[in-house]
N, C-alpha and C positions, 0 to 999 in steps of 0.2 A: 566431479559430477556427483549429485545434481547441484542445484543452484537455488538460492533464495535472494530476493531483491527487496526485502522488507523485514526489519527486525527492531527490537527495542531492548534496553537493559534497565535494571533497577538503579543503576548509577546515575542515569540521566532522564529517567521517566518514573514519576511517582507511583504509577500503577503497574510497574513491572518489577522484576526481581534480578538479583545477581549483577556482578560488575561486567563491564564491556569486555574486559579481557577474559573473564570466565565464559562469556558467550562465544568469543572467537575460538578459544581452546576447545570448547565443546563442539563447535561446528567443524573444526579440523578433525577431531576424534570421530565424528559421525560420518566423515567422508565427503564433506561438501568441497566443491572446487571453487565456487564463488559464493560469498556470503556478504551481502551489502549491509552496511551499518547505517541505519536510517532513523534517527530519533525524531520526535515531534518538534516542530518549530515552537518558538515562544508565543505567548498570547498576552493580550491586555488583561488587567486585573479583573474586569467584569466578566471575563470568559475563563477564569480559573476553574478547575475542577475542585471538588471538596477536599481531596487529599493534598492539594497545593496551597489552599488558602492560608493555612496556619504556618507553612514552612517557607513560602517564597514571596518576594515582591516582584514587580514587573522587571526591575533591573536584575534581580536574582535569576530570573528565567533567561534573560539575555546572557548573563554570565555563564549559566549552565549550558546554553547552546554553544558558546565559545569554548568551554571546557570540553564538551563532547567532540568538537572538531579536532582540537589539539590531541586528545587521547586517541581518537580514531586514526589520525596520521601516524602517531607513534606505533600503534598496533599494526598498521599496514606495513610499516617499514620493518618492524620486528619479525613479523611472520611471512614476509615476502618469500616466495618459493614454496610455501606450504599451502597457501590459500590466497585467492584474490579477494580483496576487501574494498569494493567501491564505497565511497562516502557520500551520503545523500541526506536529505531531510524530508519528512512528510509534512505536506502543507496542511493548513486549515483554510477554510473559506467561510468566515463568520459574519463579517460586516465590512463596509467599504475600506476601513482603515487597515484591515488585514493585509491588503495588497502591499501597503507600505512596509509592513513588517517582513513580508516575503522578500521584497526588493532589497531591504537592508541586509538580510542574510546572504542573498546571492552576491551582493556587492562586497561583502566582508570576507567570505570564504570561497575558495574555488571548488565547490561541490562537483561531483561527477554527474549527478542528475537530480531531478526532483521527482518525488512521488506526489501526484496530484490527488488529494483526498478531500472529501467533504464529510464532516462529522456533526454539522449543525444545520438546522433549517429554521429560519426566522430567529436566529441567534441562539436556539435551544438545542442541546445535544440530542442526537437521535439514536445513538448506539451505546449510551452510558448505562441507562437502566430504564425499566418500563415506565416509571413515573415521568421522567423527562420526555420520553418518546410520546406519551399521551398528551403532555403539555404542548409539544410541537404540533401534534395532530389537531388538537383543539384550535390552535392558532391558525392552522391551515384551512380550517373549515369543518373539522370533526370526523373526517373519514380517512382511511388509509389511501384511498384513491387520490384525494386532494393533496395529501402530504407527499405521496410519490411524485405527483406532477411538480410540486414546488421543489422537491429534492432534485429532480432531473433538470429543472430550470436553473437552480443554484449551481449544479455541477457544470452545466453548459457555460455559465458565466466564468467559472473557474477555468474551464478548458480553453476558452477564448483568451482569457487574460494571461495564462501561464504556458499553454501548450506543453504540459509536463511530459517528459520522456516516457514515464510509466504512470498509468492511471490506477490508483489504489482502490481496492474493494468496490468495484463499479456499482454494485447493487446492495451495499450495506444497509440501505434504508429498509429492506425487508426483514432484518434481524428481529426487531421487536414488534412487527406487525401481527395482525390477527391470523393471517394465513401465510407464514413466511416461506412455505415450500410450493406455492402454487403459481409462481411466475407473474408476469406483467401483461401478457397478451389479452387477458380478460378485461383489461381497462384500455380502451382504444386510445384515449388521450395520453395515458401514461406510456403506452408502447410507442406511440408516435414520437414522443419526446426522447425516449430511450434510443430509438433508431437514429434520431437527429444527432444525438451525442456520439453514438458509435460511428456514424458517417464523418463527423468532425474529427474524431480521433484518427480515422483513416486518412483524412485530408492532410494532416501534418505529420504522418508516419509515427504516431504514438503507439505504445505497446500496452496491452491490457494485462494486468496481473491475474493469474489464477491463484487465489488466496485460500489456503487450507484452513485458516482460522475459523471460517464459518462452520467447519465440520466439528471442531472441538467445542464450539458454542451451541451445538445441538441441531444444526440445520442438516438437511439431507444432502445438499450439494454445496460445493465451495462457492465463493464469489468469483466470477458471476455465475448465475444459475445456467442450466443446460440450454434453455431457449436463447439466452443472450450469447452464449459461447458459439452455438451453432450458427446463429445469425452473423456474428462477427467473423467467424471463419469463412462463411460464404462470401462476405464482403472482401475477403483477402486480408483480414486483420492478423496482427501478430500477437503472440501471448508470451509472457514470462511466468516463472514460478515464484511463489512466496509462501513462507510459513507464518509471517507476521508474528513471530515469537515475542513473548514478553518475559523471557527468562530461559534458562538452560533446559528446563523440563519440557518446553514447547518447541525446541529446535527439531525440525523435521517431523513434527507430530502430524499424523494422518497423511503423510506423503504417499504411502502406498495407495490409499483411497484416492488421493488426488491423481495419481498415475492412472488408476482404473477409469476415473472420470475423464481424463484427457483422451484415453482411447475411445470411450463411449461417445465423446463429442467429435471424434474423427479429426482431432487437431494434429496436423502432420509434423510440426516443428515447434520447438521451444527456443525462445530468443534470450540471449545473455548479454548484459551490458559489458562491453569490452573496453573498459576504461583504460587499460594499459596501452591501447592503440592510439591514444590521444596526444602523443608526443608532438609538439609543435602546434597543437590546437589551442584555442582560447579556453583555458580551463574554467574561466568564469562564465562560460556559456554552457549550462548543464544539459548538453545534448550529445550523449555518447553514441558511438557506433554500437551496433549489435551484431553478434555472430549467432549462429544457430546450430542446434543438434536435432537430428530426426528422432521421432519417438522410438523407433527400433533401436537406435544407438542408446537412448536414454534407458529403456527398459532392460537392456542387456548388461548394464553397468553393475559392477560388483557392489555398489552402494546398497542395492536392494537385498542382497544376501546378508549383509551386515546389519540391515535395519528392517527386519521382517514386519 
């Protein structure tokens, strides 16, 4: 205890740092009980990020995803008994052909679950930098409101197509916006679409991650923001914890602030992907069982004394 369901390493992600084994060893030293290994999926050449364009081909990214899975399995076996290491990948949702790439990964490797994330709107990255965010906003109609609506529509398509066990950084769209800390209820159409998505997540028993990366990126609240979390809680929704680390320096970063936020949102339990319970299940169907811990159990754990 505690837990993270979302991480990256410099070995398999061009905008992260450190090897996957260094990530695992640091998670163990920090006191994590479960630390999911969840690299990004591969993309088509037209959707490469700048740091990938000079170093990779499309086939090279496919090979990188295969190498990640093999190394993650090796580490899970090596460190069994010290830490649980679910193996997953984080989706993209960019253009119609992205679905075929996702299906190819699921068919190739028995992942424990998928993190369903959206990083693009109108095929343009929305959390990479301010310039690309502004380009996406212009294509959506020139306002944050219109872009938010399009983002939640794209997310809804992803949710319907994949029904991911864990939904990644539900409201990452606010990161580069003009008022990232003011929430969505001020925009009636945006809030209606966000509620629709939350209701759909409930309908298939998905889990919403509480992602502390928003805090290290300067936002006042994690993903999702308070109004989303309180609404999802009232709906009966379930939450997991994630640090979305991109290297060992970010492992468990702002987790104490995340714990305080969880208490503020009156979230009663945190859910953990229990991938070891899947013996006999079809491991190519990434829908894990989830166990839970109460917030009182979580806050009384020795982890917090060792990680002030």
